Biotite code that builds the C-alpha atoms (Angstrom):
import biotite.structure as struc

atoms = struc.array([
    struc.Atom([39.224, 82.172, 10.848], chain_id="A", res_id=1, res_name="UNK", atom_name="CA", element="C"),
    struc.Atom([39.933, 81.416, 7.184], chain_id="A", res_id=2, res_name="UNK", atom_name="CA", element="C"),
    struc.Atom([43.663, 80.989, 8.152], chain_id="A", res_id=3, res_name="UNK", atom_name="CA", element="C"),
    struc.Atom([43.109, 78.605, 11.050], chain_id="A", res_id=4, res_name="UNK", atom_name="CA", element="C"),
    struc.Atom([40.565, 76.854, 8.703], chain_id="A", res_id=5, res_name="UNK", atom_name="CA", element="C"),
    struc.Atom([42.676, 76.359, 6.208], chain_id="A", res_id=6, res_name="UNK", atom_name="CA", element="C"),
    struc.Atom([45.472, 74.961, 8.308], chain_id="A", res_id=7, res_name="UNK", atom_name="CA", element="C"),
    struc.Atom([43.305, 72.390, 10.153], chain_id="A", res_id=8, res_name="UNK", atom_name="CA", element="C"),
    struc.Atom([41.831, 71.122, 6.830], chain_id="A", res_id=9, res_name="UNK", atom_name="CA", element="C"),
    struc.Atom([45.292, 70.883, 5.742], chain_id="A", res_id=10, res_name="UNK", atom_name="CA", element="C"),
    struc.Atom([46.589, 69.258, 8.772], chain_id="A", res_id=11, res_name="UNK", atom_name="CA", element="C"),
    struc.Atom([43.974, 66.274, 8.246], chain_id="A", res_id=12, res_name="UNK", atom_name="CA", element="C"),
    struc.Atom([45.165, 66.000, 4.462], chain_id="A", res_id=13, res_name="UNK", atom_name="CA", element="C"),
    struc.Atom([48.211, 65.634, 5.630], chain_id="A", res_id=14, res_name="UNK", atom_name="CA", element="C"),
    struc.Atom([47.309, 62.679, 8.039], chain_id="A", res_id=15, res_name="UNK", atom_name="CA", element="C"),
    struc.Atom([45.692, 60.806, 5.151], chain_id="A", res_id=16, res_name="UNK", atom_name="CA", element="C"),
    struc.Atom([48.694, 61.038, 2.755], chain_id="A", res_id=17, res_name="UNK", atom_name="CA", element="C"),
    struc.Atom([50.894, 59.997, 5.613], chain_id="A", res_id=18, res_name="UNK", atom_name="CA", element="C"),
    struc.Atom([48.792, 56.754, 6.411], chain_id="A", res_id=19, res_name="UNK", atom_name="CA", element="C"),
    struc.Atom([48.690, 56.056, 2.609], chain_id="A", res_id=20, res_name="UNK", atom_name="CA", element="C"),
    struc.Atom([52.119, 55.347, 2.635], chain_id="A", res_id=21, res_name="UNK", atom_name="CA", element="C"),
    struc.Atom([52.119, 51.237, 2.111], chain_id="A", res_id=22, res_name="UNK", atom_name="CA", element="C"),
    struc.Atom([54.850, 50.090, 3.711], chain_id="A", res_id=23, res_name="UNK", atom_name="CA", element="C"),
    struc.Atom([54.157, 46.475, 3.429], chain_id="A", res_id=24, res_name="UNK", atom_name="CA", element="C"),
    struc.Atom([52.933, 46.870, 0.070], chain_id="A", res_id=25, res_name="UNK", atom_name="CA", element="C"),
    struc.Atom([56.788, 48.832, -0.712], chain_id="A", res_id=26, res_name="UNK", atom_name="CA", element="C"),
    struc.Atom([58.883, 46.579, 1.102], chain_id="A", res_id=27, res_name="UNK", atom_name="CA", element="C"),
    struc.Atom([57.360, 43.825, -0.232], chain_id="A", res_id=28, res_name="UNK", atom_name="CA", element="C"),
    struc.Atom([57.666, 44.496, -3.983], chain_id="A", res_id=29, res_name="UNK", atom_name="CA", element="C"),
    struc.Atom([61.375, 46.000, -3.439], chain_id="A", res_id=30, res_name="UNK", atom_name="CA", element="C"),
    struc.Atom([62.810, 43.330, -1.344], chain_id="A", res_id=31, res_name="UNK", atom_name="CA", element="C"),
    struc.Atom([61.070, 40.263, -1.595], chain_id="A", res_id=32, res_name="UNK", atom_name="CA", element="C"),
    struc.Atom([59.511, 40.815, -5.157], chain_id="A", res_id=33, res_name="UNK", atom_name="CA", element="C"),
    struc.Atom([56.041, 40.041, -3.978], chain_id="A", res_id=34, res_name="UNK", atom_name="CA", element="C"),
    struc.Atom([52.713, 41.975, -3.738], chain_id="A", res_id=35, res_name="UNK", atom_name="CA", element="C"),
    struc.Atom([52.291, 41.157, 0.118], chain_id="A", res_id=36, res_name="UNK", atom_name="CA", element="C"),
    struc.Atom([48.042, 41.549, -0.925], chain_id="A", res_id=37, res_name="UNK", atom_name="CA", element="C"),
    struc.Atom([48.592, 38.733, -3.242], chain_id="A", res_id=38, res_name="UNK", atom_name="CA", element="C"),
    struc.Atom([49.495, 36.243, -0.661], chain_id="A", res_id=39, res_name="UNK", atom_name="CA", element="C"),
    struc.Atom([48.677, 35.109, 2.644], chain_id="A", res_id=40, res_name="UNK", atom_name="CA", element="C"),
    struc.Atom([45.376, 36.669, 3.986], chain_id="A", res_id=41, res_name="UNK", atom_name="CA", element="C"),
    struc.Atom([45.938, 39.371, 1.382], chain_id="A", res_id=42, res_name="UNK", atom_name="CA", element="C"),
    struc.Atom([46.308, 42.371, 4.203], chain_id="A", res_id=43, res_name="UNK", atom_name="CA", element="C"),
    struc.Atom([49.166, 44.627, 3.344], chain_id="A", res_id=44, res_name="UNK", atom_name="CA", element="C"),
    struc.Atom([49.911, 44.730, 6.914], chain_id="A", res_id=45, res_name="UNK", atom_name="CA", element="C"),
    struc.Atom([52.745, 43.781, 9.832], chain_id="A", res_id=46, res_name="UNK", atom_name="CA", element="C"),
    struc.Atom([50.469, 40.239, 10.394], chain_id="A", res_id=47, res_name="UNK", atom_name="CA", element="C"),
    struc.Atom([50.201, 39.098, 7.383], chain_id="A", res_id=48, res_name="UNK", atom_name="CA", element="C"),
    struc.Atom([54.546, 40.149, 6.273], chain_id="A", res_id=49, res_name="UNK", atom_name="CA", element="C"),
    struc.Atom([54.973, 38.282, 9.843], chain_id="A", res_id=50, res_name="UNK", atom_name="CA", element="C"),
    struc.Atom([52.814, 35.046, 8.397], chain_id="A", res_id=51, res_name="UNK", atom_name="CA", element="C"),
    struc.Atom([54.245, 35.154, 4.535], chain_id="A", res_id=52, res_name="UNK", atom_name="CA", element="C"),
    struc.Atom([57.962, 37.236, 4.780], chain_id="A", res_id=53, res_name="UNK", atom_name="CA", element="C"),
    struc.Atom([59.077, 36.767, 8.676], chain_id="A", res_id=54, res_name="UNK", atom_name="CA", element="C"),
    struc.Atom([60.566, 38.963, 11.351], chain_id="A", res_id=55, res_name="UNK", atom_name="CA", element="C"),
    struc.Atom([62.872, 40.521, 9.021], chain_id="A", res_id=56, res_name="UNK", atom_name="CA", element="C"),
    struc.Atom([60.219, 41.778, 7.127], chain_id="A", res_id=57, res_name="UNK", atom_name="CA", element="C"),
    struc.Atom([57.765, 42.545, 9.746], chain_id="A", res_id=58, res_name="UNK", atom_name="CA", element="C"),
    struc.Atom([59.521, 44.850, 11.907], chain_id="A", res_id=59, res_name="UNK", atom_name="CA", element="C"),
    struc.Atom([60.306, 47.448, 9.657], chain_id="A", res_id=60, res_name="UNK", atom_name="CA", element="C"),
    struc.Atom([56.674, 47.409, 8.367], chain_id="A", res_id=61, res_name="UNK", atom_name="CA", element="C"),
    struc.Atom([55.303, 47.577, 12.295], chain_id="A", res_id=62, res_name="UNK", atom_name="CA", element="C"),
    struc.Atom([57.764, 50.879, 12.490], chain_id="A", res_id=63, res_name="UNK", atom_name="CA", element="C"),
    struc.Atom([57.213, 52.474, 9.521], chain_id="A", res_id=64, res_name="UNK", atom_name="CA", element="C"),
    struc.Atom([52.939, 52.323, 10.022], chain_id="A", res_id=65, res_name="UNK", atom_name="CA", element="C"),
    struc.Atom([53.247, 53.214, 14.145], chain_id="A", res_id=66, res_name="UNK", atom_name="CA", element="C"),
    struc.Atom([55.264, 56.197, 13.011], chain_id="A", res_id=67, res_name="UNK", atom_name="CA", element="C"),
    struc.Atom([52.964, 57.049, 10.805], chain_id="A", res_id=68, res_name="UNK", atom_name="CA", element="C"),
    struc.Atom([50.234, 57.697, 12.483], chain_id="A", res_id=69, res_name="UNK", atom_name="CA", element="C"),
    struc.Atom([51.910, 58.918, 15.374], chain_id="A", res_id=70, res_name="UNK", atom_name="CA", element="C"),
    struc.Atom([53.240, 61.858, 13.018], chain_id="A", res_id=71, res_name="UNK", atom_name="CA", element="C"),
    struc.Atom([50.060, 62.800, 11.479], chain_id="A", res_id=72, res_name="UNK", atom_name="CA", element="C"),
    struc.Atom([49.106, 63.571, 15.239], chain_id="A", res_id=73, res_name="UNK", atom_name="CA", element="C"),
    struc.Atom([51.937, 64.885, 16.805], chain_id="A", res_id=74, res_name="UNK", atom_name="CA", element="C"),
    struc.Atom([52.178, 67.362, 13.831], chain_id="A", res_id=75, res_name="UNK", atom_name="CA", element="C"),
    struc.Atom([48.798, 68.770, 15.313], chain_id="A", res_id=76, res_name="UNK", atom_name="CA", element="C"),
    struc.Atom([50.617, 70.006, 18.276], chain_id="A", res_id=77, res_name="UNK", atom_name="CA", element="C"),
    struc.Atom([52.005, 73.322, 15.874], chain_id="A", res_id=78, res_name="UNK", atom_name="CA", element="C"),
    struc.Atom([48.423, 73.962, 15.832], chain_id="A", res_id=79, res_name="UNK", atom_name="CA", element="C"),
    struc.Atom([48.501, 75.067, 19.530], chain_id="A", res_id=80, res_name="UNK", atom_name="CA", element="C"),
    struc.Atom([50.025, 78.662, 18.604], chain_id="A", res_id=81, res_name="UNK", atom_name="CA", element="C"),
    struc.Atom([46.987, 79.600, 16.919], chain_id="A", res_id=82, res_name="UNK", atom_name="CA", element="C"),
    struc.Atom([45.251, 82.128, 19.087], chain_id="A", res_id=83, res_name="UNK", atom_name="CA", element="C"),
    struc.Atom([41.878, 80.594, 18.119], chain_id="A", res_id=84, res_name="UNK", atom_name="CA", element="C"),
    struc.Atom([42.364, 77.416, 19.013], chain_id="A", res_id=85, res_name="UNK", atom_name="CA", element="C"),
    struc.Atom([42.089, 75.883, 22.253], chain_id="A", res_id=86, res_name="UNK", atom_name="CA", element="C"),
    struc.Atom([42.742, 72.525, 23.978], chain_id="A", res_id=87, res_name="UNK", atom_name="CA", element="C"),
    struc.Atom([40.019, 70.601, 23.629], chain_id="A", res_id=88, res_name="UNK", atom_name="CA", element="C"),
    struc.Atom([40.371, 71.978, 19.850], chain_id="A", res_id=89, res_name="UNK", atom_name="CA", element="C"),
    struc.Atom([43.380, 70.348, 19.698], chain_id="A", res_id=90, res_name="UNK", atom_name="CA", element="C"),
    struc.Atom([41.649, 66.921, 20.391], chain_id="A", res_id=91, res_name="UNK", atom_name="CA", element="C"),
    struc.Atom([39.558, 67.284, 18.312], chain_id="A", res_id=92, res_name="UNK", atom_name="CA", element="C"),
    struc.Atom([41.664, 68.218, 15.860], chain_id="A", res_id=93, res_name="UNK", atom_name="CA", element="C"),
    struc.Atom([44.089, 64.936, 16.659], chain_id="A", res_id=94, res_name="UNK", atom_name="CA", element="C"),
    struc.Atom([41.091, 62.398, 16.805], chain_id="A", res_id=95, res_name="UNK", atom_name="CA", element="C"),
    struc.Atom([40.159, 63.605, 13.078], chain_id="A", res_id=96, res_name="UNK", atom_name="CA", element="C"),
    struc.Atom([43.633, 63.233, 12.098], chain_id="A", res_id=97, res_name="UNK", atom_name="CA", element="C"),
    struc.Atom([43.558, 59.404, 14.182], chain_id="A", res_id=98, res_name="UNK", atom_name="CA", element="C"),
    struc.Atom([40.625, 58.675, 11.690], chain_id="A", res_id=99, res_name="UNK", atom_name="CA", element="C"),
    struc.Atom([42.477, 60.387, 8.616], chain_id="A", res_id=100, res_name="UNK", atom_name="CA", element="C"),
    struc.Atom([45.694, 58.100, 8.694], chain_id="A", res_id=101, res_name="UNK", atom_name="CA", element="C"),
    struc.Atom([43.515, 55.217, 9.293], chain_id="A", res_id=102, res_name="UNK", atom_name="CA", element="C"),
    struc.Atom([41.279, 55.595, 6.604], chain_id="A", res_id=103, res_name="UNK", atom_name="CA", element="C"),
    struc.Atom([44.566, 56.431, 4.466], chain_id="A", res_id=104, res_name="UNK", atom_name="CA", element="C"),
    struc.Atom([46.205, 53.007, 5.588], chain_id="A", res_id=105, res_name="UNK", atom_name="CA", element="C"),
    struc.Atom([43.361, 50.975, 4.773], chain_id="A", res_id=106, res_name="UNK", atom_name="CA", element="C"),
    struc.Atom([42.320, 53.023, 1.436], chain_id="A", res_id=107, res_name="UNK", atom_name="CA", element="C"),
    struc.Atom([46.178, 54.386, 0.125], chain_id="A", res_id=108, res_name="UNK", atom_name="CA", element="C"),
    struc.Atom([46.030, 56.629, -2.774], chain_id="A", res_id=109, res_name="UNK", atom_name="CA", element="C"),
    struc.Atom([49.465, 55.265, -3.424], chain_id="A", res_id=110, res_name="UNK", atom_name="CA", element="C"),
    struc.Atom([48.382, 51.540, -3.853], chain_id="A", res_id=111, res_name="UNK", atom_name="CA", element="C"),
    struc.Atom([45.057, 51.532, -5.619], chain_id="A", res_id=112, res_name="UNK", atom_name="CA", element="C"),
    struc.Atom([43.053, 52.206, -2.444], chain_id="A", res_id=113, res_name="UNK", atom_name="CA", element="C"),
    struc.Atom([44.187, 48.297, -1.374], chain_id="A", res_id=114, res_name="UNK", atom_name="CA", element="C"),
    struc.Atom([45.640, 48.475, 2.296], chain_id="A", res_id=115, res_name="UNK", atom_name="CA", element="C"),
    struc.Atom([45.390, 46.773, 5.532], chain_id="A", res_id=116, res_name="UNK", atom_name="CA", element="C"),
    struc.Atom([43.048, 47.000, 8.455], chain_id="A", res_id=117, res_name="UNK", atom_name="CA", element="C"),
    struc.Atom([45.326, 50.272, 10.289], chain_id="A", res_id=118, res_name="UNK", atom_name="CA", element="C"),
    struc.Atom([46.351, 48.459, 13.609], chain_id="A", res_id=119, res_name="UNK", atom_name="CA", element="C"),
    struc.Atom([49.669, 49.345, 13.697], chain_id="A", res_id=120, res_name="UNK", atom_name="CA", element="C"),
    struc.Atom([48.976, 52.862, 12.390], chain_id="A", res_id=121, res_name="UNK", atom_name="CA", element="C"),
    struc.Atom([45.713, 52.716, 14.813], chain_id="A", res_id=122, res_name="UNK", atom_name="CA", element="C"),
    struc.Atom([48.524, 52.237, 17.634], chain_id="A", res_id=123, res_name="UNK", atom_name="CA", element="C"),
    struc.Atom([50.974, 54.963, 16.939], chain_id="A", res_id=124, res_name="UNK", atom_name="CA", element="C"),
    struc.Atom([48.289, 57.670, 16.225], chain_id="A", res_id=125, res_name="UNK", atom_name="CA", element="C"),
    struc.Atom([46.438, 57.083, 19.846], chain_id="A", res_id=126, res_name="UNK", atom_name="CA", element="C"),
    struc.Atom([49.892, 56.900, 21.129], chain_id="A", res_id=127, res_name="UNK", atom_name="CA", element="C"),
    struc.Atom([50.527, 60.164, 19.869], chain_id="A", res_id=128, res_name="UNK", atom_name="CA", element="C"),
    struc.Atom([46.916, 61.636, 21.805], chain_id="A", res_id=129, res_name="UNK", atom_name="CA", element="C"),
    struc.Atom([47.432, 59.974, 24.962], chain_id="A", res_id=130, res_name="UNK", atom_name="CA", element="C"),
    struc.Atom([50.456, 57.175, 25.363], chain_id="A", res_id=131, res_name="UNK", atom_name="CA", element="C"),
    struc.Atom([49.896, 55.759, 28.957], chain_id="A", res_id=132, res_name="UNK", atom_name="CA", element="C"),
    struc.Atom([46.763, 54.577, 26.814], chain_id="A", res_id=133, res_name="UNK", atom_name="CA", element="C"),
    struc.Atom([47.932, 53.262, 24.217], chain_id="A", res_id=134, res_name="UNK", atom_name="CA", element="C"),
    struc.Atom([50.827, 51.507, 26.530], chain_id="A", res_id=135, res_name="UNK", atom_name="CA", element="C"),
    struc.Atom([48.165, 49.855, 28.411], chain_id="A", res_id=136, res_name="UNK", atom_name="CA", element="C"),
    struc.Atom([46.427, 48.924, 25.785], chain_id="A", res_id=137, res_name="UNK", atom_name="CA", element="C"),
    struc.Atom([49.808, 47.575, 24.010], chain_id="A", res_id=138, res_name="UNK", atom_name="CA", element="C"),
    struc.Atom([50.209, 45.327, 27.442], chain_id="A", res_id=139, res_name="UNK", atom_name="CA", element="C"),
    struc.Atom([47.174, 44.052, 27.115], chain_id="A", res_id=140, res_name="UNK", atom_name="CA", element="C"),
    struc.Atom([47.476, 42.902, 23.758], chain_id="A", res_id=141, res_name="UNK", atom_name="CA", element="C"),
    struc.Atom([50.971, 41.588, 24.333], chain_id="A", res_id=142, res_name="UNK", atom_name="CA", element="C"),
    struc.Atom([49.331, 39.502, 27.307], chain_id="A", res_id=143, res_name="UNK", atom_name="CA", element="C"),
    struc.Atom([46.863, 37.935, 25.091], chain_id="A", res_id=144, res_name="UNK", atom_name="CA", element="C"),
    struc.Atom([49.357, 36.804, 22.123], chain_id="A", res_id=145, res_name="UNK", atom_name="CA", element="C"),
    struc.Atom([51.391, 35.502, 24.399], chain_id="A", res_id=146, res_name="UNK", atom_name="CA", element="C"),
    struc.Atom([48.578, 33.509, 25.554], chain_id="A", res_id=147, res_name="UNK", atom_name="CA", element="C"),
    struc.Atom([46.733, 32.797, 22.641], chain_id="A", res_id=148, res_name="UNK", atom_name="CA", element="C"),
    struc.Atom([49.158, 33.217, 19.740], chain_id="A", res_id=149, res_name="UNK", atom_name="CA", element="C"),
    struc.Atom([46.438, 34.967, 17.890], chain_id="A", res_id=150, res_name="UNK", atom_name="CA", element="C"),
    struc.Atom([47.354, 38.469, 16.980], chain_id="A", res_id=151, res_name="UNK", atom_name="CA", element="C"),
    struc.Atom([43.524, 39.293, 15.615], chain_id="A", res_id=152, res_name="UNK", atom_name="CA", element="C"),
    struc.Atom([42.132, 37.957, 19.047], chain_id="A", res_id=153, res_name="UNK", atom_name="CA", element="C"),
    struc.Atom([44.763, 40.038, 20.785], chain_id="A", res_id=154, res_name="UNK", atom_name="CA", element="C"),
    struc.Atom([44.077, 43.146, 19.176], chain_id="A", res_id=155, res_name="UNK", atom_name="CA", element="C"),
    struc.Atom([40.301, 43.001, 19.476], chain_id="A", res_id=156, res_name="UNK", atom_name="CA", element="C"),
    struc.Atom([40.770, 42.273, 23.022], chain_id="A", res_id=157, res_name="UNK", atom_name="CA", element="C"),
    struc.Atom([43.372, 45.330, 23.747], chain_id="A", res_id=158, res_name="UNK", atom_name="CA", element="C"),
    struc.Atom([40.672, 47.620, 21.441], chain_id="A", res_id=159, res_name="UNK", atom_name="CA", element="C"),
    struc.Atom([37.988, 46.754, 23.740], chain_id="A", res_id=160, res_name="UNK", atom_name="CA", element="C"),
    struc.Atom([40.063, 47.945, 27.063], chain_id="A", res_id=161, res_name="UNK", atom_name="CA", element="C"),
    struc.Atom([41.083, 51.136, 24.948], chain_id="A", res_id=162, res_name="UNK", atom_name="CA", element="C"),
    struc.Atom([37.416, 52.695, 25.959], chain_id="A", res_id=163, res_name="UNK", atom_name="CA", element="C"),
    struc.Atom([38.185, 51.331, 29.694], chain_id="A", res_id=164, res_name="UNK", atom_name="CA", element="C"),
    struc.Atom([41.129, 52.785, 30.269], chain_id="A", res_id=165, res_name="UNK", atom_name="CA", element="C"),
    struc.Atom([39.656, 56.028, 28.925], chain_id="A", res_id=166, res_name="UNK", atom_name="CA", element="C"),
    struc.Atom([36.831, 55.944, 31.273], chain_id="A", res_id=167, res_name="UNK", atom_name="CA", element="C"),
    struc.Atom([39.353, 55.766, 34.046], chain_id="A", res_id=168, res_name="UNK", atom_name="CA", element="C"),
    struc.Atom([41.683, 58.113, 33.393], chain_id="A", res_id=169, res_name="UNK", atom_name="CA", element="C"),
    struc.Atom([41.028, 61.583, 34.929], chain_id="A", res_id=170, res_name="UNK", atom_name="CA", element="C"),
    struc.Atom([43.446, 63.690, 32.138], chain_id="A", res_id=171, res_name="UNK", atom_name="CA", element="C"),
    struc.Atom([40.965, 62.515, 28.794], chain_id="A", res_id=172, res_name="UNK", atom_name="CA", element="C"),
    struc.Atom([37.890, 61.503, 30.358], chain_id="A", res_id=173, res_name="UNK", atom_name="CA", element="C"),
    struc.Atom([36.504, 64.619, 30.700], chain_id="A", res_id=174, res_name="UNK", atom_name="CA", element="C"),
    struc.Atom([36.714, 65.165, 26.920], chain_id="A", res_id=175, res_name="UNK", atom_name="CA", element="C"),
    struc.Atom([33.620, 63.960, 25.633], chain_id="A", res_id=176, res_name="UNK", atom_name="CA", element="C"),
    struc.Atom([34.960, 63.617, 22.222], chain_id="A", res_id=177, res_name="UNK", atom_name="CA", element="C"),
    struc.Atom([37.814, 61.372, 22.818], chain_id="A", res_id=178, res_name="UNK", atom_name="CA", element="C"),
    struc.Atom([35.800, 58.813, 25.006], chain_id="A", res_id=179, res_name="UNK", atom_name="CA", element="C"),
    struc.Atom([33.550, 58.706, 22.178], chain_id="A", res_id=180, res_name="UNK", atom_name="CA", element="C"),
    struc.Atom([36.313, 57.888, 20.118], chain_id="A", res_id=181, res_name="UNK", atom_name="CA", element="C"),
    struc.Atom([37.649, 55.269, 22.059], chain_id="A", res_id=182, res_name="UNK", atom_name="CA", element="C"),
    struc.Atom([34.398, 53.559, 21.939], chain_id="A", res_id=183, res_name="UNK", atom_name="CA", element="C"),
    struc.Atom([34.016, 53.777, 18.163], chain_id="A", res_id=184, res_name="UNK", atom_name="CA", element="C"),
    struc.Atom([37.769, 52.339, 17.906], chain_id="A", res_id=185, res_name="UNK", atom_name="CA", element="C"),
    struc.Atom([36.862, 49.653, 19.728], chain_id="A", res_id=186, res_name="UNK", atom_name="CA", element="C"),
    struc.Atom([33.422, 48.707, 17.689], chain_id="A", res_id=187, res_name="UNK", atom_name="CA", element="C"),
    struc.Atom([35.463, 49.421, 14.101], chain_id="A", res_id=188, res_name="UNK", atom_name="CA", element="C"),
    struc.Atom([38.232, 47.004, 15.694], chain_id="A", res_id=189, res_name="UNK", atom_name="CA", element="C"),
    struc.Atom([35.707, 44.474, 16.002], chain_id="A", res_id=190, res_name="UNK", atom_name="CA", element="C"),
    struc.Atom([33.556, 45.016, 12.655], chain_id="A", res_id=191, res_name="UNK", atom_name="CA", element="C"),
    struc.Atom([37.215, 45.268, 10.793], chain_id="A", res_id=192, res_name="UNK", atom_name="CA", element="C"),
    struc.Atom([38.264, 42.265, 12.254], chain_id="A", res_id=193, res_name="UNK", atom_name="CA", element="C"),
    struc.Atom([34.828, 40.285, 11.930], chain_id="A", res_id=194, res_name="UNK", atom_name="CA", element="C"),
    struc.Atom([36.409, 37.379, 9.153], chain_id="A", res_id=195, res_name="UNK", atom_name="CA", element="C"),
    struc.Atom([39.285, 36.439, 11.756], chain_id="A", res_id=196, res_name="UNK", atom_name="CA", element="C"),
    struc.Atom([36.108, 36.180, 14.412], chain_id="A", res_id=197, res_name="UNK", atom_name="CA", element="C"),
    struc.Atom([34.543, 33.705, 11.974], chain_id="A", res_id=198, res_name="UNK", atom_name="CA", element="C"),
    struc.Atom([38.110, 31.960, 11.597], chain_id="A", res_id=199, res_name="UNK", atom_name="CA", element="C"),
    struc.Atom([38.409, 32.084, 15.285], chain_id="A", res_id=200, res_name="UNK", atom_name="CA", element="C"),
    struc.Atom([35.188, 30.136, 16.000], chain_id="A", res_id=201, res_name="UNK", atom_name="CA", element="C"),
    struc.Atom([35.687, 27.679, 12.879], chain_id="A", res_id=202, res_name="UNK", atom_name="CA", element="C"),
    struc.Atom([39.482, 26.979, 14.810], chain_id="A", res_id=203, res_name="UNK", atom_name="CA", element="C"),
    struc.Atom([40.998, 27.950, 11.342], chain_id="A", res_id=204, res_name="UNK", atom_name="CA", element="C"),
    struc.Atom([42.745, 31.195, 12.021], chain_id="A", res_id=205, res_name="UNK", atom_name="CA", element="C"),
    struc.Atom([46.545, 31.085, 11.978], chain_id="A", res_id=206, res_name="UNK", atom_name="CA", element="C"),
    struc.Atom([48.607, 31.312, 15.218], chain_id="A", res_id=207, res_name="UNK", atom_name="CA", element="C"),
    struc.Atom([51.578, 33.247, 15.723], chain_id="A", res_id=208, res_name="UNK", atom_name="CA", element="C"),
    struc.Atom([54.743, 32.580, 17.662], chain_id="A", res_id=209, res_name="UNK", atom_name="CA", element="C"),
    struc.Atom([56.780, 35.166, 18.083], chain_id="A", res_id=210, res_name="UNK", atom_name="CA", element="C"),
    struc.Atom([59.274, 32.927, 20.266], chain_id="A", res_id=211, res_name="UNK", atom_name="CA", element="C"),
    struc.Atom([58.659, 29.802, 18.389], chain_id="A", res_id=212, res_name="UNK", atom_name="CA", element="C"),
    struc.Atom([60.801, 26.868, 20.328], chain_id="A", res_id=213, res_name="UNK", atom_name="CA", element="C"),
    struc.Atom([62.665, 25.037, 17.673], chain_id="A", res_id=214, res_name="UNK", atom_name="CA", element="C"),
    struc.Atom([60.493, 21.594, 18.430], chain_id="A", res_id=215, res_name="UNK", atom_name="CA", element="C"),
    struc.Atom([57.692, 24.085, 17.364], chain_id="A", res_id=216, res_name="UNK", atom_name="CA", element="C"),
    struc.Atom([59.130, 25.492, 13.934], chain_id="A", res_id=217, res_name="UNK", atom_name="CA", element="C"),
    struc.Atom([60.189, 22.169, 12.452], chain_id="A", res_id=218, res_name="UNK", atom_name="CA", element="C"),
    struc.Atom([56.863, 21.149, 13.546], chain_id="A", res_id=219, res_name="UNK", atom_name="CA", element="C"),
    struc.Atom([54.569, 23.728, 11.612], chain_id="A", res_id=220, res_name="UNK", atom_name="CA", element="C"),
    struc.Atom([57.437, 23.538, 8.636], chain_id="A", res_id=221, res_name="UNK", atom_name="CA", element="C"),
    struc.Atom([55.896, 19.524, 8.151], chain_id="A", res_id=222, res_name="UNK", atom_name="CA", element="C"),
    struc.Atom([52.818, 20.881, 8.251], chain_id="A", res_id=223, res_name="UNK", atom_name="CA", element="C"),
    struc.Atom([53.171, 23.611, 5.938], chain_id="A", res_id=224, res_name="UNK", atom_name="CA", element="C"),
    struc.Atom([54.601, 20.824, 3.722], chain_id="A", res_id=225, res_name="UNK", atom_name="CA", element="C"),
    struc.Atom([52.006, 18.741, 3.962], chain_id="A", res_id=226, res_name="UNK", atom_name="CA", element="C"),
    struc.Atom([49.432, 21.374, 3.076], chain_id="A", res_id=227, res_name="UNK", atom_name="CA", element="C"),
    struc.Atom([51.198, 23.659, 0.392], chain_id="A", res_id=228, res_name="UNK", atom_name="CA", element="C"),
    struc.Atom([47.934, 25.170, -0.786], chain_id="A", res_id=229, res_name="UNK", atom_name="CA", element="C"),
    struc.Atom([46.474, 25.952, 2.907], chain_id="A", res_id=230, res_name="UNK", atom_name="CA", element="C"),
    struc.Atom([46.127, 29.918, 3.401], chain_id="A", res_id=231, res_name="UNK", atom_name="CA", element="C"),
    struc.Atom([46.644, 31.871, 6.277], chain_id="A", res_id=232, res_name="UNK", atom_name="CA", element="C"),
])
């Protein structure tokens, strides 16, 4: 029993350490000579990297943030070889790993405890628990983004759909812990995006055009030229 508790605790700590890898901060400093937390929305995440440094910087950041969440949760599967651990215990431990990894991203020990919102890490972690729900949420996120061009709005709506997809899935809706977890995630996404909600109401939230037409890019560049001090 003691060894089981020790191993489970180590897995959760490892999830936090993995989550603490500040990919946006490190990539920004090493390859662009800036601390991304001092620019744009001052958020160390994919969206701010996209706004400030473009897709070439944002893609590896998203990939690394997704991967660290996925690995943090997937490694929990090793606990299935412990005779004292059942399937429900595995799910509960994975939920603990999700929380630890996301907290690591928000409060990274390797970057002065100043990180991002943890959305990409959360997506990777949820994919490690139940891929179909994550894929459905990603589909919702992509559709909303393509229609509205607001990453924050897309993230909040996709997060609110997560408990819905959980409740209609017979594979996971039997786990009370996972159902509760899905609702907690939805609420937390709303809470962590409260500044974005304010900007959406005021009409000042920045838009993201993944496949922006050339004419739109030119208009955006001219707009930035007229407002050099505008914030994302």
